[in-house]
C-alpha positions in Angstrom: 84.1 -60.2 40.9 87.3 -58.2 41.2 88.4 -54.6 40.9 91.4 -53.6 38.8 93.9 -50.9 39.9 94.4 -48.3 37.1 97.2 -46.5 39.0 94.9 -44.0 40.7 91.8 -46.0 41.7 90.1 -49.4 41.7 87.8 -49.6 38.7 85.5 -52.1 37.0 84.6 -55.6 37.7 86.5 -58.5 36.1 85.3 -62.0 35.8 87.2 -64.9 34.2 84.8 -67.5 32.9 86.0 -70.8 31.4 84.5 -71.9 28.1 81.4 -73.8 29.1 81.2 -75.9 26.0 83.1 -79.2 25.6 86.5 -78.5 24.1 87.8 -79.8 20.8 91.1 -81.7 20.6 94.0 -79.3 21.2 91.9 -76.5 22.6 92.2 -74.9 26.1 90.4 -72.3 28.2 92.0 -70.7 31.2 95.0 -68.8 32.7 98.2 -69.2 30.6 101.7 -68.0 30.8 104.2 -67.6 28.0 107.5 -69.3 28.5 110.6 -71.0 27.1 110.9 -74.8 26.8 113.9 -76.6 28.1 113.1 -79.6 25.9 110.7 -80.5 23.1 107.1 -80.3 24.4 103.8 -81.5 23.0 100.3 -80.1 23.6 99.1 -81.9 26.8 102.5 -82.6 28.3 102.6 -81.9 32.1 105.6 -79.7 32.8 107.5 -78.1 35.7 109.2 -74.8 35.9 112.9 -75.1 36.6 114.1 -72.2 38.6 117.8 -72.8 37.6 117.2 -71.6 34.0 113.5 -70.4 34.0 112.5 -73.0 31.4 109.7 -75.6 31.3 110.6 -79.4 31.3 108.6 -82.6 31.3 107.3 -83.5 34.8 107.6 -87.1 36.2 106.3 -88.3 39.5 109.3 -90.6 40.2 111.6 -87.6 40.4 110.6 -85.3 43.2 112.3 -82.3 41.8 110.1 -82.5 38.6 106.7 -82.8 40.3 106.7 -80.8 43.5 107.0 -77.1 42.4 105.3 -74.9 39.9 103.6 -77.1 37.3 101.5 -76.6 34.1 100.2 -78.1 31.0 101.8 -77.3 27.6 99.2 -75.8 25.2 101.7 -74.6 22.6 104.1 -77.3 21.3 107.8 -76.5 21.4 110.4 -77.9 18.9 113.1 -78.1 21.6 115.3 -76.2 24.1 114.9 -72.4 23.7 111.6 -72.6 21.8 108.7 -70.4 22.8 105.8 -72.2 24.5 102.6 -71.4 26.3 101.7 -73.1 29.6 98.2 -73.5 31.1 98.4 -72.8 34.8 94.7 -73.2 35.6 91.8 -74.2 33.4 90.5 -76.7 30.9 92.4 -78.5 28.2 91.9 -81.4 25.8 94.8 -83.3 24.3 93.6 -86.6 22.8 97.1 -87.8 21.6 98.6 -87.4 25.1 95.8 -87.8 27.7 94.5 -91.2 28.8 90.8 -91.8 29.0 89.7 -89.7 32.0 86.9 -90.5 34.5 84.4 -87.7 35.0 85.0 -86.1 38.4 87.9 -88.4 39.3 91.4 -87.1 40.2 94.3 -87.0 37.7 98.0 -87.3 38.8 101.5 -86.8 37.3 102.7 -90.1 35.8 105.7 -91.9 37.3 106.0 -94.1 34.2 106.3 -91.6 31.3 107.8 -88.1 31.6 105.2 -85.5 30.6 102.2 -87.8 30.9 99.3 -87.7 33.3 97.6 -90.7 34.7 94.3 -91.6 36.4 96.1 -93.9 38.9 98.0 -92.5 41.8 101.7 -93.4 41.4 103.2 -95.9 43.8 106.8 -96.9 44.4 109.4 -97.4 47.1 111.5 -94.3 46.8 111.0 -90.6 45.8 107.6 -91.0 44.2 105.4 -87.9 44.4 101.6 -88.2 44.5 100.0 -84.9 43.5 96.5 -84.3 42.2 96.8 -82.0 39.1 93.1 -81.9 38.2 89.9 -83.8 37.5 88.2 -85.3 34.4 85.5 -83.0 33.0 84.8 -85.6 30.3 86.6 -88.7 29.1 88.8 -86.4 27.0 88.9 -83.1 28.8 90.9 -82.2 31.9 90.1 -79.5 34.4 93.7 -78.6 35.3 93.9 -77.2 38.9 97.1 -78.5 40.5 97.0 -79.0 44.2 99.9 -77.4 46.0 100.0 -80.2 48.5 101.6 -83.5 47.6 102.7 -86.8 49.3 106.3 -87.9 48.8 106.8 -91.7 49.1 110.3 -92.1 50.4 
C-alpha cells in the first residue's frame, strides 16, 4: 500500500493489482507509458527507448545499444516513425502473433536473431551480444514482463 501526496498531505492507500485472469490475445495489464515510435511497431514487439530522439525502436540482443537501457513491450501498434504508441513497462501481456511458446515460470530474453522479438533461449554469440532477462512465462502465451536492470554483455 502507498500514500499519495495531494500537495498538502499524504492521503489514501493505492494498490496496483494486475488482472488475475488469463489474458486474451492482444490484451495487457500493468504500468504503461505513452510514447512516439521511431519505426513501425506491432503489439508484442520488445522495444528500447532512444535518448537521442525520445522515440521507441525495436530491441535486438546482438546490438548492445538496443538492449541495455530502458526497454518495454509495445501494446499499441504504430504505423511508422512519429506515430503514437503505448509501451508496457511492467505487467502482463499476450501477443500470439509475435511471442514464441513460453514455458511457465521460465525466463524470457531479448532475441538476437530478429529485432523486436523475445526468445526463450538466452542469446549466444562472439561479440556484443547482450543477455538480459525481460520476464517469465505466466502461461504458454502470456508474458509477465519485468525486465531486469542487470545484463551480461558477451564481448
